[in-house]
C-alpha positions in Angstrom: 17.9 17.4 14.5 19.1 14.4 16.4 22.0 12.2 15.3 19.5 9.5 14.2 17.8 12.1 11.9 21.2 13.2 10.4 21.6 9.8 8.7 18.0 8.8 8.1 16.7 12.0 6.5 19.4 12.4 3.8 19.0 8.7 3.0 15.2 9.1 2.8 15.6 12.1 0.5 18.1 10.3 -1.7 15.7 7.3 -1.9 12.8 9.6 -2.9 14.8 11.3 -5.5 16.1 8.1 -7.0 12.5 6.8 -7.1 11.5 9.9 -9.1 14.1 8.9 -11.7 16.1 12.1 -12.0 17.1 11.8 -15.6 13.4 12.0 -16.6 12.3 14.7 -14.2 13.2 17.5 -16.6 11.3 15.8 -19.5 8.1 15.9 -17.4 8.4 19.6 -16.6 6.5 21.2 -13.7 4.3 18.1 -12.9 7.4 16.0 -12.5 9.1 18.5 -10.3 6.0 18.8 -8.2 5.8 15.0 -7.7 9.5 15.1 -6.7 9.0 17.9 -4.3 6.1 16.1 -2.6 8.0 12.9 -2.5 11.0 14.7 -0.9 8.9 16.5 1.6 7.2 13.2 2.7 10.6 11.5 2.8 12.0 14.2 5.1 9.1 13.5 7.5 8.9 9.8 7.2 12.6 8.7 7.0 13.6 8.7 10.7 12.9 5.3 12.3 9.8 5.0 14.4 11.3 3.6 17.5 8.5 3.8 20.1 5.3 2.3 18.8 2.1 3.3 20.6 0.5 0.5 22.5 -3.1 1.5 21.6 -4.1 1.2 18.0 -4.7 4.5 16.3 -7.9 4.7 14.3 -7.4 7.9 12.4 -5.7 8.0 9.0 -3.1 10.5 10.3 -2.3 8.4 13.3 -1.9 5.2 11.3 0.3 7.1 8.8 2.5 8.3 11.6 2.7 4.8 13.0 3.7 3.2 9.8 5.5 6.0 8.0 8.7 4.1 7.4 6.8 1.3 5.7 4.7 3.8 3.6 8.0 5.6 2.5 9.5 2.3 1.4 6.4 1.0 -0.4 5.6 4.4 -1.9 9.1 4.8 -3.4 8.9 1.3 -4.8 5.6 2.2 -6.5 7.0 5.5 -7.7 10.1 3.8 -9.1 8.1 1.1 -10.8 5.9 3.7 -12.5 9.0 5.4 -14.1 10.6 2.3 -15.5 14.1 3.3 -14.5 17.2 2.3 -16.5 19.6 -0.3 -15.1 21.9 2.1 -13.3 19.1 4.1 -11.7 17.5 0.9 -10.6 20.7 -0.3 -9.1 21.2 2.9 -7.2 17.6 2.9 -6.1 17.9 -0.7 -4.9 21.1 0.1 -2.9 19.4 3.1 -1.3 16.3 1.1 -0.4 18.4 -1.6 1.1 20.3 0.9 3.2 17.1 2.6 4.3 15.4 -0.7 5.3 18.4 -1.9 7.2 18.9 1.4 9.0 15.2 1.8 10.0 14.8 -1.8 11.1 18.0 -1.8 13.2 17.0 1.5 14.9 13.4 0.4 15.5 14.7 -2.8 17.2 16.9 -0.9 19.5 20.3 -2.3 20.8 19.6 -5.9 19.6 18.9 -4.6 16.1 22.0 -2.4 16.0 24.0 -5.4 17.2 22.5 -7.6 14.4 23.3 -4.9 11.9 27.0 -4.8 13.0 27.2 -8.5 12.4 27.8 -9.7 8.8 25.0 -12.2 8.3 21.9 -9.9 8.2 23.4 -7.2 5.9 24.9 -9.9 3.6 21.6 -11.8 3.4 19.7 -8.6 2.7 22.2 -7.5 0.0 22.0 -10.9 -1.6 18.2 -10.8 -1.6 18.2 -7.3 -3.1 20.7 -8.3 -5.7 18.7 -11.3 -6.7 15.5 -9.2 -7.0 17.3 -6.5 -9.0 18.8 -9.1 -11.4 15.4 -10.7 -12.0 13.8 -7.3 -12.4 16.3 -6.3 -15.1 15.9 -9.5 -17.1 14.1 -9.0 -20.4 10.6 -10.3 -20.3 8.2 -11.4 -22.9 4.5 -12.3 -22.8 5.3 -15.7 -24.3 5.5 -18.9 -22.3 5.4 -18.9 -18.5 5.9 -15.2 -17.8 2.2 -14.3 -17.2 1.6 -17.3 -15.0 4.8 -16.6 -12.9 3.7 -13.0 -12.5 0.3 -14.0 -11.3 1.7 -16.5 -8.9 4.2 -13.9 -7.6 1.5 -11.3 -7.1 -0.8 -13.8 -5.4 2.0 -14.9 -3.0 2.8 -11.3 -2.2 -0.8 -10.5 -1.6 -1.3 -13.5 0.7 1.9 -12.6 2.6 0.7 -9.0 3.1 -2.8 -10.2 4.2 -1.3 -12.7 6.7 1.0 -10.0 8.1 -1.7 -7.4 8.5 -4.1 -10.0 10.1 -1.6 -10.5 12.9 -1.5 -13.3 15.5 -4.8 -15.0 16.2 -6.1 -17.8 18.3 -5.1 -19.2 21.7 -4.2 -16.2 23.8 
């Protein structure tokens, strides 16, 4: 195991376990433990940062999964955590672990400039502030009265548009 794996893998395992909501794992019995085991096995494989990206696009599912495994780990744990409706403390721990994982993998994937940016204070403080704002908004009590459904639809639409534009990539004049 390389030194990069020594920090990324335990962080990925902790992220996967927090997403499984440990206090409720025992209530779900064997199925809950099986989901946690699969999430941890995937996290062990996917947590180390993908530093060298292949130049050619991979067409197979396994190749694309290996290429984007850090993103799949982050998105999968967010989905898993959302399905469990964790309590405030578990959500706060999960948010901190997700933030640490994203900062670590992004800095390592970017190489020396990314590590230099991580050592500075602006990027980590901005990321922590954004994560804290999202966590605070997620923990607010919601009702179906008023503007909540419209705001939820607008947020989902904006997120879907952003993902679509990101996956589409650069186009035009080259």
